[in-house]
C-alpha positions as CSV (number, residue, x, y, z in Angstrom):
1,M,-36.8,-11.9,-43.9
2,R,-36.3,-11.2,-40.2
3,I,-36.9,-7.8,-38.7
4,A,-37.0,-6.4,-35.2
5,F,-39.0,-3.5,-33.9
6,V,-38.1,-1.2,-31.0
7,S,-40.2,1.7,-29.7
8,D,-40.6,4.1,-26.9
9,I,-37.0,3.9,-25.6
10,H,-37.4,7.2,-23.7
11,G,-33.7,7.6,-23.0
12,N,-33.4,4.3,-21.0
13,L,-30.0,3.3,-22.1
14,P,-29.5,0.2,-20.0
15,A,-32.8,-1.2,-21.3
16,L,-31.7,-0.4,-24.9
17,E,-28.3,-2.1,-24.3
18,A,-30.2,-5.3,-23.1
19,V,-32.1,-5.4,-26.4
20,L,-28.9,-4.7,-28.4
21,D,-27.1,-7.6,-26.6
22,E,-29.9,-10.0,-27.6
23,L,-29.9,-8.8,-31.1
24,A,-26.1,-9.4,-31.3
25,R,-26.8,-13.0,-30.2
26,E,-29.8,-13.5,-32.4
27,P,-29.3,-11.3,-35.4
28,V,-32.0,-10.0,-37.7
29,D,-31.9,-8.5,-41.2
30,A,-33.0,-5.0,-40.0
31,V,-34.1,-3.2,-36.8
32,V,-36.7,-0.4,-36.9
33,N,-37.1,2.3,-34.3
34,L,-40.7,3.5,-34.0
35,G,-40.1,6.7,-32.1
36,D,-40.3,8.4,-28.6
37,I,-36.6,8.0,-28.4
38,V,-35.0,10.3,-25.7
39,S,-37.7,12.1,-23.7
40,G,-37.6,11.2,-20.0
41,P,-35.4,11.8,-16.9
42,L,-32.8,9.2,-17.8
43,W,-30.0,9.4,-20.4
44,P,-31.3,11.3,-23.4
45,R,-27.9,12.5,-24.7
46,E,-26.2,9.1,-24.3
47,T,-29.2,7.3,-25.9
48,A,-29.1,9.6,-28.9
49,D,-25.4,9.1,-29.3
50,R,-25.9,5.3,-29.2
51,L,-28.7,5.3,-31.8
52,M,-27.2,7.8,-34.2
53,A,-24.3,5.4,-34.7
54,L,-26.7,2.6,-35.7
55,P,-28.0,2.1,-39.3
56,W,-31.6,1.7,-38.1
57,P,-34.6,3.1,-40.0
58,T,-36.1,5.5,-37.5
59,I,-39.3,7.5,-37.3
60,A,-40.3,10.3,-35.0
61,G,-42.8,10.0,-32.2
62,N,-44.9,12.6,-30.5
63,H,-42.2,13.3,-28.0
64,E,-39.7,14.2,-30.8
65,R,-42.3,16.5,-32.4
66,Q,-43.1,18.1,-29.0
67,L,-39.5,18.8,-27.9
68,L,-38.7,20.2,-31.4
69,T,-41.7,22.5,-31.7
70,L,-42.9,23.5,-28.3
71,A,-41.4,26.4,-26.3
72,R,-39.5,25.3,-23.3
73,E,-42.1,26.6,-20.9
74,Q,-44.9,24.6,-22.7
75,M,-43.1,21.3,-22.5
76,G,-43.9,18.5,-20.1
77,A,-41.1,17.5,-17.7
78,S,-39.9,14.6,-19.8
79,D,-39.5,16.6,-23.0
80,A,-37.9,19.5,-21.1
81,F,-35.3,17.3,-19.5
82,A,-34.4,15.9,-23.0
83,A,-34.4,19.4,-24.6
84,D,-32.0,20.7,-21.9
85,A,-29.6,17.7,-22.4
86,L,-29.4,17.3,-26.1
87,R,-26.6,18.8,-28.2
88,P,-27.4,20.7,-31.4
89,E,-26.4,17.9,-33.7
90,Q,-28.6,15.5,-31.8
91,L,-31.6,17.8,-32.2
92,G,-30.7,18.1,-35.9
93,W,-30.8,14.3,-36.2
94,L,-34.3,14.2,-34.5
95,R,-35.5,17.0,-36.8
96,C,-34.7,14.9,-39.9
97,L,-36.7,11.8,-38.8
98,P,-39.9,11.1,-40.8
99,P,-43.2,10.6,-39.1
100,T,-43.8,7.3,-40.9
101,C,-42.0,5.0,-43.4
102,R,-42.5,2.2,-45.8
103,L,-39.9,-0.6,-46.0
104,P,-39.3,-3.4,-48.4
105,G,-41.4,-6.5,-47.7
106,D,-44.6,-4.4,-47.6
107,I,-43.9,-3.1,-44.1
108,W,-45.5,0.1,-42.9
109,C,-44.1,1.8,-39.8
110,V,-45.9,4.5,-37.8
111,H,-45.7,5.8,-34.2
112,G,-49.3,6.2,-33.2
113,T,-51.7,5.8,-36.2
114,P,-50.9,6.6,-39.8
115,G,-52.5,10.0,-39.4
116,S,-51.6,11.0,-35.8
117,D,-48.6,10.5,-33.5
118,L,-50.9,11.1,-30.5
119,R,-53.7,8.6,-31.2
120,Y,-53.3,5.0,-30.1
121,L,-53.8,2.5,-32.9
122,M,-54.3,-0.8,-30.9
123,E,-55.9,0.6,-27.8
124,T,-59.0,2.7,-27.0
125,T,-59.3,4.9,-24.0
126,M,-62.6,4.9,-22.0
127,P,-64.3,7.4,-19.7
128,D,-64.3,4.9,-16.8
129,H,-60.9,5.2,-15.3
130,D,-60.8,3.8,-11.7
131,R,-64.4,2.8,-11.9
132,N,-64.5,-0.7,-10.4
133,G,-60.7,-0.9,-11.0
134,S,-60.9,0.0,-14.7
135,P,-57.6,1.3,-16.1
136,G,-59.6,3.4,-18.6
137,I,-58.1,1.7,-21.6
138,R,-58.9,-1.5,-23.6
139,A,-57.8,-3.3,-26.8
140,A,-59.2,-1.8,-30.0
141,S,-61.7,-3.8,-31.9
142,V,-61.1,-4.9,-35.5
143,A,-63.6,-2.2,-36.7
144,E,-61.6,0.5,-34.8
145,L,-58.3,-0.8,-36.2
146,R,-59.7,-0.6,-39.8
147,E,-60.9,2.9,-39.2
148,R,-57.6,4.1,-37.7
149,V,-55.5,2.5,-40.4
150,G,-57.6,4.0,-43.2
151,P,-57.7,2.7,-46.8
152,E,-54.0,2.0,-47.2
153,R,-52.7,-1.5,-46.4
154,A,-49.5,-3.4,-45.8
155,T,-48.7,-7.0,-45.0
156,L,-47.2,-5.9,-41.7
157,L,-48.0,-2.6,-39.9
158,A,-45.8,-1.7,-36.9
159,C,-46.8,1.0,-34.4
160,G,-45.7,2.1,-30.9
161,H,-46.9,4.9,-28.6
162,S,-49.1,3.0,-26.2
163,H,-46.2,0.9,-24.7
164,V,-48.6,-2.1,-24.8
165,P,-47.0,-5.2,-26.5
166,R,-49.8,-6.5,-28.8
167,V,-50.4,-8.3,-32.1
168,A,-53.6,-8.2,-34.1
169,Q,-54.8,-9.5,-37.5
170,V,-56.9,-7.3,-39.7
171,D,-57.9,-9.1,-42.9
172,A,-54.5,-9.9,-44.6
173,M,-52.6,-7.4,-42.5
174,V,-50.7,-8.2,-39.3
175,I,-50.4,-5.2,-36.8
176,V,-47.8,-5.3,-34.1
177,N,-46.9,-3.0,-31.2
178,P,-43.6,-4.1,-29.7
179,G,-44.2,-2.4,-26.4
180,S,-41.8,-0.1,-24.8
181,V,-38.0,-0.6,-24.5
182,G,-37.8,2.1,-21.8
183,L,-40.9,2.6,-19.7
184,Q,-43.3,-0.1,-18.6
185,A,-46.1,2.0,-16.9
186,Y,-47.5,5.5,-17.1
187,D,-50.6,7.5,-16.7
188,D,-52.1,9.9,-19.2
189,D,-55.2,11.9,-19.8
190,H,-55.5,11.8,-23.7
191,V,-58.3,11.3,-24.7
192,H,-59.6,10.1,-21.3
193,R,-57.7,9.5,-18.0
194,H,-56.0,6.1,-18.2
195,I,-53.1,4.0,-17.0
196,V,-50.9,1.6,-18.9
197,E,-49.1,-1.1,-16.9
198,T,-47.2,-4.2,-18.2
199,G,-46.8,-5.5,-14.6
200,S,-43.0,-6.1,-14.7
201,P,-39.9,-4.0,-15.3
202,H,-38.7,-6.0,-18.3
203,T,-37.7,-4.2,-21.4
204,R,-39.8,-5.1,-24.5
205,Y,-39.3,-5.4,-28.2
206,A,-40.7,-7.5,-31.1
207,R,-39.3,-9.8,-33.8
208,A,-41.1,-10.6,-37.0
209,E,-40.1,-13.2,-39.6
210,R,-41.8,-13.9,-42.9
211,I,-42.2,-17.6,-43.6
212,A,-44.2,-18.9,-46.5
213,A,-45.8,-15.5,-47.2
214,R,-46.9,-15.2,-43.5
215,W,-45.6,-13.0,-40.8
216,H,-44.7,-14.8,-37.6
217,V,-44.3,-12.3,-34.7
218,Q,-42.7,-12.8,-31.3
219,L,-43.1,-10.3,-28.5
220,R,-39.9,-10.4,-26.4
221,S,-39.3,-9.3,-22.8
222,L,-35.9,-9.1,-21.3
223,P,-34.5,-8.5,-17.8
224,Y,-32.0,-5.6,-17.4
225,D,-30.6,-3.4,-14.6
226,H,-33.9,-1.6,-14.1
227,E,-32.7,-0.5,-10.6
228,A,-30.0,1.7,-12.2
229,S,-32.7,3.4,-14.4
230,A,-35.0,3.8,-11.4
231,A,-32.3,5.3,-9.3
232,R,-31.5,7.7,-12.2
233,A,-35.1,8.8,-12.4
234,E,-35.3,9.3,-8.6
235,A,-32.1,11.4,-8.7
236,N,-33.7,13.6,-11.4
237,G,-36.8,14.2,-9.4
238,R,-39.2,11.7,-11.0
239,P,-40.6,9.3,-8.4
240,D,-43.4,8.3,-10.8
241,W,-40.8,7.0,-13.3
242,A,-38.8,5.4,-10.6
243,H,-41.8,3.4,-9.4
244,A,-42.8,2.4,-13.0
245,L,-39.2,1.3,-13.8
246,R,-38.9,-0.8,-10.7
247,T,-42.3,-2.5,-10.8
248,G,-44.1,-2.1,-14.2
249,F,-47.0,-0.4,-12.4
250,A,-47.9,3.2,-12.3
251,L,-47.6,5.3,-9.2
252,R,-51.2,6.4,-8.6
253,P,-51.7,9.9,-7.0
254,A,-53.9,9.6,-4.0
255,A,-56.3,12.1,-5.6
256,W,-57.2,9.6,-8.3
257,N,-58.8,7.4,-5.7
258,A,-60.7,10.1,-3.9
């Protein structure tokens, strides 16, 4: 069995098309979308149209929940841009997405953790952002992973949300985060101020294949026309996204370094 995981597309249609092109050349048995699909200053409507036509199992991320449940004035800029762009049938599609799913082959798919779309599974935020250059985030320990997963198990658990490509082993379970298709750096303040940076503009996804009862995981990175996406973000008033899309690094406000 061969399966691909995509996550955190964030309306970046050129990045998504690069992944689709590789999947056309190297087919898999299934592709799973782990959420955070359209929010961002790029192509939310066009990305939704592209994905709605595909037979992919898809779950909702925190950004789907936010743009469907928050009042417009309570939304962040990325959710508000998507909410203004999406048509009613596209919002209806998002509304029908489950928060988690189980797939044949003992595969469990979540966005953040099994119990929260806002909590990182494979990373832990720390209260030391920008202290001696710390990004304020680190890889989760095995003990932290066990606690966040809870008592349920699967042979393969796929998550997204943090945009960090990563693979871990917890007992007999493989955990994989494919990274983000659409955004390679950002800053956040949940639970502590932190930055995530992959260090390049490449789009990311993951492939997993079960061979002799073991999961073999590949984290893939692909070039794409990131300048087109950066220019789109810039045109829509988001220099932070433009910088992240061009470089894979976050644009740090001067106040952070004060």
